[in-house]
FIKETI-206589 format. One record per residue: residue in three letters; x, y, z of N, C-alpha, C in turn. Coordinates in Angstrom, 3 decimals. Layout:
<recs>
REC  res        nx        ny        nz       cax       cay       caz        cx        cy        cz
REC  ALA         X         Y         Z         X         Y         Z         X         Y         Z
...
</recs>
This chain:
<recs>
REC  res        nx        ny        nz       cax       cay       caz        cx        cy        cz
REC  MET    48.299    84.005   168.361    47.075    83.291   167.991    46.919    83.305   166.473
REC  PRO    47.026    82.126   165.820    46.920    82.097   164.354    45.512    82.473   163.887
REC  SER    45.473    83.268   162.823    44.207    83.677   162.243    44.073    83.037   160.876
REC  ILE    42.860    82.576   160.549    42.642    81.878   159.288    41.373    82.404   158.641
REC  ASN    41.381    82.456   157.321    40.220    82.951   156.587    39.050    81.982   156.693
REC  VAL    37.864    82.533   156.713    36.638    81.732   156.675    36.015    81.930   155.303
REC  VAL    35.681    80.829   154.635    35.105    80.907   153.291    33.703    80.311   153.296
REC  ASP    32.940    80.648   152.252    31.626    80.028   152.113    31.737    78.840   151.164
REC  MET    30.625    78.249   150.788    30.643    77.037   149.968    31.123    77.287   148.542
REC  THR    31.220    78.553   148.140    31.716    78.874   146.801    33.202    79.231   146.822
REC  GLY    33.806    79.222   148.023    35.215    79.555   148.145    35.480    81.028   148.375
REC  LYS    34.430    81.826   148.519    34.570    83.265   148.730    34.834    83.554   150.207
REC  LYS    35.806    84.456   150.463    36.139    84.820   151.839    34.999    85.618   152.455
REC  VAL    34.570    85.198   153.645    33.469    85.890   154.326    33.879    86.375   155.717
REC  GLY    35.145    86.152   156.085    35.608    86.604   157.388    36.866    85.888   157.810
REC  THR    37.221    86.031   159.076    38.384    85.341   159.636    38.017    84.774   160.995
REC  VAL    38.817    83.818   161.437    38.611    83.242   162.761    39.971    83.034   163.411
REC  ASP    40.049    83.318   164.697    41.292    83.126   165.452    41.295    81.727   166.058
REC  LEU    42.386    81.020   165.854    42.521    79.668   166.386    43.345    79.702   167.669
REC  ALA    42.962    78.904   168.628    43.642    78.885   169.931    45.069    78.372   169.801
REC  ASP    46.008    79.106   170.394    47.415    78.706   170.352    47.641    77.351   171.007
REC  SER    46.889    77.066   172.077    47.100    75.834   172.836    46.711    74.581   172.058
REC  ILE    46.003    74.763   170.939    45.554    73.612   170.150    46.156    73.625   168.750
REC  PHE    46.207    74.815   168.135    46.613    74.909   166.739    47.997    75.513   166.529
REC  ALA    48.723    75.784   167.616    50.029    76.423   167.436    51.088    75.869   168.382
REC  ILE    50.954    74.607   168.784    51.995    74.007   169.614    53.033    73.335   168.719
REC  GLU    54.163    72.970   169.296    55.176    72.226   168.543    54.703    70.779   168.421
REC  PRO    54.421    70.300   167.194    53.900    68.934   167.035    54.856    67.882   167.600
REC  ASN    54.317    66.972   168.366    55.100    65.879   168.945    54.929    64.653   168.055
REC  LYS    55.936    64.365   167.244    55.835    63.274   166.271    55.717    61.910   166.952
REC  ALA    56.361    61.761   168.094    56.363    60.459   168.772    54.958    60.070   169.228
REC  VAL    54.245    61.013   169.837    52.899    60.674   170.328    51.917    60.525   169.168
REC  MET    52.118    61.292   168.093    51.255    61.125   166.921    51.450    59.742   166.310
REC  HIS    52.709    59.316   166.241    53.001    57.972   165.725    52.362    56.910   166.611
REC  GLN    52.448    57.114   167.913    51.868    56.160   168.862    50.358    56.030   168.654
REC  MET    49.683    57.148   168.419    48.245    57.119   168.233    47.850    56.522   166.876
REC  VAL    48.682    56.744   165.865    48.412    56.132   164.553    48.538    54.615   164.653
REC  VAL    49.595    54.146   165.329    49.773    52.703   165.539    48.594    52.144   166.331
REC  ASN    48.170    52.876   167.356    47.036    52.458   168.176    45.762    52.345   167.339
REC  TYR    45.528    53.333   166.475    44.327    53.326   165.629    44.338    52.142   164.658
REC  LEU    45.471    51.937   163.992    45.552    50.854   163.010    45.451    49.481   163.679
REC  ALA    46.016    49.363   164.886    45.917    48.102   165.616    44.472    47.805   165.991
REC  ALA    43.745    48.851   166.355    42.340    48.675   166.759    41.452    48.279   165.588
REC  GLN    41.918    48.541   164.354    41.128    48.171   163.179    41.224    46.679   162.862
REC  ARG    42.209    46.006   163.440    42.377    44.576   163.173    41.278    43.780   163.869
REC  GLN    40.680    42.855   163.134    39.583    42.075   163.691    40.052    41.094   164.759
REC  GLY    41.234    40.527   164.560    41.756    39.567   165.541    40.959    38.277   165.585
REC  THR    40.386    37.861   164.457    39.559    36.654   164.438    40.268    35.451   163.817
REC  GLN    41.510    35.624   163.381    42.221    34.509   162.755    42.439    33.381   163.761
REC  SER    42.352    32.163   163.277    42.483    31.015   164.179    42.975    29.799   163.404
REC  ALA    43.796    29.007   164.035    44.262    27.740   163.454    44.355    26.716   164.578
REC  LEU    44.465    25.435   164.196    44.470    24.364   165.187    45.890    23.947   165.550
REC  THR    46.134    23.735   166.830    47.409    23.190   167.285    47.353    21.666   167.157
REC  ARG    48.448    20.988   167.430    48.483    19.536   167.273    47.523    18.838   168.234
REC  SER    47.220    19.474   169.349    46.297    18.861   170.300    44.842    19.024   169.880
REC  GLU    44.596    19.932   168.918    43.233    20.202   168.493    42.859    19.561   167.161
REC  VAL    43.869    19.100   166.417    43.592    18.470   165.120    43.005    17.084   165.344
REC  SER    42.002    16.745   164.531    41.361    15.439   164.664    42.292    14.313   164.199
REC  GLY    42.311    13.217   164.933    43.117    12.051   164.548    44.469    12.039   165.229
REC  GLY    45.313    11.124   164.770    46.683    11.069   165.270    46.852    10.375   166.602
REC  GLY    45.875     9.595   167.024    45.993     8.955   168.336    46.921     7.764   168.350
REC  LYS    47.066     7.132   167.207    47.891     5.922   167.136    49.318     6.264   166.694
REC  LYS    50.289     5.596   167.297    51.687     5.781   166.896    51.847     5.217   165.483
REC  PRO    52.409     5.990   164.535    52.468     5.548   163.136    53.214     4.221   162.930
REC  TRP    54.328     4.048   163.580    55.081     2.799   163.536    55.879     2.639   164.818
REC  ARG    56.401     1.448   165.006    57.093     1.187   166.266    58.322     2.081   166.403
REC  GLN    58.777     2.218   167.655    59.844     3.170   167.974    61.160     2.795   167.303
REC  LYS    61.508     1.528   167.313    62.834     1.109   166.823    62.719     0.041   165.732
REC  GLY    63.781    -0.066   164.958    63.880    -1.173   164.036    63.376    -0.932   162.624
REC  THR    62.749     0.189   162.360    62.219     0.423   161.002    63.198     1.188   160.125
REC  GLY    64.184     1.823   160.719    65.120     2.628   159.949    64.619     4.029   159.699
REC  ARG    63.385     4.276   160.088    62.829     5.607   159.915    62.907     6.408   161.216
REC  ALA    62.725     7.696   161.098    62.757     8.549   162.283    61.585     8.210   163.190
REC  ARG    61.803     8.301   164.481    60.735     7.993   165.433    59.614     9.042   165.334
REC  GLN    58.400     8.560   165.372    57.227     9.430   165.292    56.214     8.991   166.332
REC  GLY    55.579     9.985   166.947    54.578     9.649   167.958    53.163     9.877   167.489
REC  SER    52.980    10.722   166.451    51.629    11.053   166.007    51.679    11.574   164.577
REC  THR    50.654    11.266   163.811    50.576    11.785   162.435    50.007    13.208   162.419
REC  ARG    49.737    13.761   163.585    49.229    15.131   163.640    50.258    16.101   164.201
REC  ALA    51.533    15.667   164.264    52.619    16.568   164.640    52.818    17.586   163.505
REC  PRO    53.378    18.754   163.779    53.474    19.829   162.773    54.198    19.452   161.479
REC  GLN    55.158    18.509   161.539    55.902    18.172   160.322    55.113    17.275   159.365
REC  TRP    53.955    16.787   159.802    53.140    15.915   158.962    52.095    16.734   158.185
REC  THR    51.770    16.244   156.980    50.643    16.815   156.246    49.377    16.606   157.073
REC  HIS    48.561    17.617   157.142    47.337    17.623   157.961    47.645    17.684   159.456
REC  GLY    48.920    17.975   159.789    49.275    18.117   161.205    48.868    19.488   161.730
REC  GLY    49.053    19.685   163.041    48.697    20.958   163.658    49.704    22.044   163.333
REC  VAL    49.349    23.292   163.653    50.224    24.440   163.436    51.042    24.662   164.701
REC  VAL    52.335    24.953   164.530    53.233    25.064   165.678    52.789    26.167   166.644
REC  PHE    52.787    27.399   166.189    52.335    28.508   167.025    51.054    29.056   166.410
REC  ALA    49.988    28.314   166.560    48.726    28.648   165.898    48.156    29.974   166.388
REC  PRO    47.769    30.862   165.440    47.125    32.115   165.863    45.756    31.833   166.465
REC  LYS    45.402    32.583   167.463    44.114    32.428   168.131    43.427    33.801   168.219
REC  PRO    42.108    33.815   168.278    41.404    35.104   168.392    41.928    35.924   169.568
REC  ARG    42.188    37.208   169.298    42.727    38.085   170.333    42.414    39.530   169.978
REC  SER    42.559    40.406   170.932    42.380    41.833   170.695    43.754    42.471   170.500
REC  TYR    43.867    43.305   169.479    45.120    43.989   169.197    45.137    45.411   169.770
REC  ARG    44.091    45.769   170.488    43.996    47.125   171.017    45.140    47.436   171.985
REC  LEU    45.619    48.668   171.904    46.694    49.129   172.773    46.131    50.150   173.759
REC  SER    46.789    50.266   174.881    46.342    51.220   175.900    47.187    52.490   175.820
REC  VAL    46.516    53.621   175.641    47.197    54.916   175.602    46.501    55.844   176.588
REC  ASN    47.267    56.474   177.463    46.620    57.296   178.493    46.057    58.592   177.918
REC  LYS    45.166    59.202   178.681    44.385    60.353   178.214    45.267    61.552   177.843
REC  LYS    46.312    61.810   178.631    47.173    62.956   178.353    47.897    62.802   177.020
REC  VAL    48.326    61.579   176.736    49.009    61.324   175.463    48.035    61.495   174.295
REC  ARG    46.801    61.017   174.468    45.782    61.168   173.416    45.530    62.651   173.115
REC  ARG    45.383    63.454   174.168    45.107    64.883   173.978    46.288    65.585   173.311
REC  LEU    47.512    65.251   173.739    48.698    65.854   173.145    48.816    65.475   171.670
REC  ALA    48.495    64.229   171.349    48.567    63.770   169.961    47.556    64.514   169.086
REC  MET    46.341    64.723   169.604    45.326    65.451   168.846    45.760    66.902   168.615
REC  LYS    46.266    67.551   169.664    46.731    68.931   169.525    47.902    69.010   168.536
REC  SER    48.772    68.030   168.584    49.919    68.001   167.670    49.447    67.849   166.224
REC  ALA    48.436    67.011   166.013    47.904    66.797   164.663    47.254    68.077   164.130
REC  PHE    46.456    68.753   164.975    45.848    70.023   164.572    46.920    71.064   164.243
REC  SER    47.939    71.132   165.090    49.000    72.120   164.891    49.806    71.831   163.632
REC  ALA    50.043    70.548   163.359    50.779    70.178   162.155    50.022    70.607   160.906
REC  LYS    48.707    70.415   160.928    47.884    70.831   159.789    47.882    72.347   159.639
REC  ALA    47.826    73.059   160.779    47.832    74.524   160.727    49.161    75.048   160.191
REC  MET    50.264    74.430   160.615    51.589    74.849   160.158    51.754    74.650   158.660
REC  ASP    51.129    73.603   158.134    51.242    73.287   156.703    50.155    73.963   155.868
REC  ASN    49.369    74.851   156.497    48.278    75.549   155.806    47.297    74.579   155.149
REC  GLU    46.973    73.518   155.876    46.066    72.501   155.350    44.718    72.497   156.073
REC  ILE    44.413    73.610   156.756    43.109    73.750   157.417    42.280    74.766   156.642
REC  ILE    41.062    74.396   156.315    40.116    75.292   155.647    38.880    75.403   156.538
REC  VAL    38.528    76.613   156.910    37.342    76.836   157.737    36.207    77.323   156.841
REC  VAL    35.100    76.609   156.885    33.930    76.960   156.085    32.867    77.551   157.007
REC  ASP    32.271    78.636   156.557    31.262    79.324   157.364    30.127    78.375   157.746
REC  ALA    29.619    77.629   156.774    28.547    76.656   157.014    28.423    75.760   155.792
REC  ILE    27.985    74.533   156.016    27.691    73.609   154.919    26.220    73.247   155.037
REC  SER    25.433    73.760   154.130    23.991    73.492   154.183    23.513    72.975   152.829
REC  LEU    22.815    71.847   152.862    22.275    71.234   151.649    20.760    71.126   151.767
REC  ASP    20.083    71.442   150.680    18.627    71.319   150.671    18.183    69.894   150.383
REC  GLU    19.084    69.117   149.778    18.755    67.736   149.431    20.025    66.899   149.429
REC  TYR    19.846    65.588   149.318    20.992    64.690   149.219    21.571    64.825   147.808
REC  LYS    22.693    65.494   147.683    23.258    65.764   146.369    24.774    65.717   146.410
REC  THR    25.347    64.669   145.837    26.799    64.516   145.832    27.473    65.617   145.023
REC  LYS    26.849    66.006   143.916    27.454    67.011   143.037    27.677    68.339   143.768
REC  VAL    26.768    68.703   144.668    26.929    69.947   145.431    28.177    69.868   146.303
REC  MET    28.397    68.718   146.935    29.589    68.538   147.773    30.860    68.546   146.930
REC  VAL    30.805    67.906   145.773    31.976    67.890   144.876    32.330    69.308   144.444
REC  ASP    31.316    70.069   144.058    31.550    71.453   143.625    32.105    72.297   144.770
REC  MET    31.589    72.097   145.987    32.063    72.865   147.130    33.535    72.562   147.425
REC  LEU    33.871    71.275   147.469    35.247    70.884   147.773    36.213    71.401   146.712
REC  SER    35.773    71.401   145.455    36.603    71.929   144.374    36.787    73.436   144.522
REC  ALA    35.723    74.143   144.914    35.772    75.602   145.038    36.685    76.055   146.171
REC  ILE    36.714    75.287   147.249    37.539    75.698   148.407    38.942    75.096   148.361
REC  GLY    39.237    74.290   147.318    40.580    73.728   147.167    40.835    72.493   147.990
REC  ALA    39.796    71.680   148.169    39.940    70.439   148.946    39.377    69.269   148.154
REC  ASP    39.744    69.211   146.867    39.152    68.200   145.991    39.938    66.893   145.935
REC  LYS    40.907    66.731   146.829    41.620    65.453   146.915    41.159    64.734   148.182
REC  LYS    42.077    64.301   149.013    41.677    63.657   150.261    41.311    64.736   151.281
REC  ALA    40.075    64.682   151.764    39.621    65.714   152.691    38.860    65.090   153.847
REC  LEU    39.039    65.675   155.023    38.271    65.289   156.205    37.394    66.476   156.581
REC  ILE    36.068    66.275   156.484    35.116    67.336   156.806    34.678    67.176   158.258
REC  VAL    34.930    68.190   159.069    34.597    68.140   160.489    33.315    68.931   160.724
REC  LEU    32.288    68.258   161.202    30.985    68.870   161.432    30.752    69.101   162.926
REC  PRO    30.028    70.144   163.293    29.739    70.379   164.720    28.727    69.384   165.269
REC  GLU    27.886    68.863   164.409    26.869    67.895   164.817    26.485    67.041   163.616
REC  VAL    25.700    66.009   163.853    25.316    65.099   162.775    24.423    65.826   161.769
REC  ASP    24.816    65.777   160.507    24.016    66.339   159.414    23.913    65.257   158.351
REC  ARG    22.791    64.558   158.318    22.622    63.409   157.432    22.833    63.756   155.966
REC  LYS    22.355    64.923   155.548    22.469    65.295   154.135    23.921    65.488   153.725
REC  VAL    24.698    66.137   154.599    26.118    66.340   154.300    26.860    65.006   154.322
REC  ILE    26.588    64.194   155.341    27.282    62.911   155.490    26.986    61.988   154.311
REC  LYS    25.715    61.869   153.949    25.329    60.998   152.838    25.847    61.529   151.506
REC  SER    25.790    62.832   151.318    26.230    63.427   150.054    27.734    63.275   149.842
REC  ALA    28.492    63.200   150.944    29.953    63.079   150.840    30.430    61.630   150.912
REC  SER    29.508    60.719   151.257    29.925    59.347   151.559    30.494    58.580   150.364
REC  ASN    30.061    58.915   149.147    30.575    58.166   147.998    31.554    58.972   147.152
REC  ILE    32.142    60.015   147.756    33.207    60.760   147.083    34.538    60.163   147.494
REC  LYS    35.310    59.726   146.541    36.582    59.057   146.830    37.521    59.975   147.617
REC  GLY    38.047    59.450   148.734    39.022    60.181   149.527    38.436    61.158   150.513
REC  VAL    37.095    61.268   150.566    36.458    62.235   151.464    35.799    61.510   152.629
REC  LYS    36.057    61.993   153.836    35.433    61.449   155.037    34.791    62.581   155.823
REC  THR    33.776    62.239   156.587    33.143    63.218   157.468    33.231    62.707   158.904
REC  ALA    33.263    63.633   159.850    33.321    63.243   161.260    32.823    64.398   162.116
REC  GLN    32.224    64.041   163.258    31.893    65.064   164.241    33.104    65.258   165.155
REC  VAL    33.090    66.334   165.916    34.241    66.665   166.765    34.592    65.511   167.700
REC  GLY    33.580    64.845   168.266    33.833    63.755   169.202    34.339    62.489   168.557
REC  GLU    34.319    62.412   167.217    34.754    61.206   166.512    36.141    61.346   165.903
REC  LEU    36.755    62.498   166.044    38.040    62.738   165.390    39.131    61.837   165.951
REC  ASN    40.058    61.460   165.082    41.237    60.715   165.525    42.455    61.193   164.754
REC  VAL    43.619    60.947   165.316    44.873    61.453   164.751    45.120    60.895   163.352
REC  TYR    44.808    59.620   163.158    45.070    58.997   161.847    44.321    59.709   160.731
REC  ASP    43.013    59.925   160.914    42.214    60.568   159.876    42.662    62.000   159.607
REC  ILE    43.057    62.714   160.665    43.515    64.095   160.494    44.792    64.139   159.657
REC  LEU    45.755    63.298   160.011    47.037    63.297   159.299    46.915    62.707   157.894
REC  ASN    45.975    61.781   157.717    45.818    61.113   156.428    45.165    62.011   155.381
REC  ALA    44.449    63.042   155.833    43.756    63.939   154.905    44.713    65.005   154.361
REC  ASP    44.542    65.335   153.079    45.330    66.431   152.499    44.837    67.772   153.016
REC  LYS    43.513    67.869   153.213    42.921    69.102   153.723    41.955    68.777   154.862
REC  LEU    42.017    69.592   155.903    41.109    69.463   157.033    40.065    70.572   156.907
REC  VAL    38.853    70.191   156.488    37.781    71.166   156.271    36.916    71.213   157.531
REC  ILE    36.948    72.339   158.228    36.235    72.454   159.500    35.122    73.494   159.370
REC  VAL    33.911    73.107   159.724    32.818    74.071   159.783    33.093    75.012   160.964
REC  LYS    32.800    76.297   160.780    33.151    77.316   161.780    32.650    76.967   163.178
REC  ASP    31.418    76.483   163.290    30.888    76.120   164.609    31.670    74.974   165.243
REC  ALA    32.260    74.121   164.404    33.035    72.996   164.922    34.364    73.456   165.524
REC  VAL    34.881    74.589   165.053    36.129    75.132   165.614    35.943    75.424   167.089
REC  ASN    34.805    76.044   167.425    34.527    76.361   168.829    34.424    75.092   169.666
REC  LYS    33.801    74.063   169.109    33.660    72.804   169.852    35.016    72.141   170.067
REC  ILE    35.874    72.198   169.053    37.214    71.632   169.182    37.964    72.333   170.309
REC  GLU    37.859    73.645   170.357    38.559    74.411   171.395    37.971    74.141   172.773
REC  GLU    36.673    73.880   172.832    36.054    73.543   174.115    36.547    72.190   174.618
REC  VAL    36.681    71.244   173.697    37.061    69.878   174.081    38.546    69.785   174.445
REC  TYR    39.398    70.438   173.668    40.836    70.240   173.828    41.578    71.408   174.492
REC  ALA    40.855    72.462   174.865    41.526    73.615   175.500    42.114    73.209   176.847
</recs>
């Protein structure tokens, strides 16, 4: 069972916490993590692009010239794809890019992502994050003190408006509750900053 130091908002060690082997110490499965990253990025696509096919373009009802005798290639419509203002051959249409991934694969991918971060010593457990007011500077100072001043994902046990708002305009920093976590955000962060109470929730959800 891996043990990790718990620090306060100033970066001072205040204790340790044991992480569950079944979540933070498995052999990371790169294939399922890749699958979930592809799934996440595909789901971000709006899928609203659209163009008109030759049957949908206005005009083109009359044959441009007679079939034979002109010396030119035969044409049936001025809205065929080879014509200016013609339709698009394989026109994109609104669609969903979402992929289907079963529950077991999702859980394995999440455990693999947590374990990969633990293996690389990129998990920081904070005793608590408490703000008296909406103050970005306090969050910046905290992240700098604990060594997470680059790209960081802050995992909260529950919604905390002051923390979320204070971190929202810091470049490279994201916040999420345990139920909102995804493999892409975990792997994309340089440091995974987890509030101590959130560790217990993670173990409850993924144990």
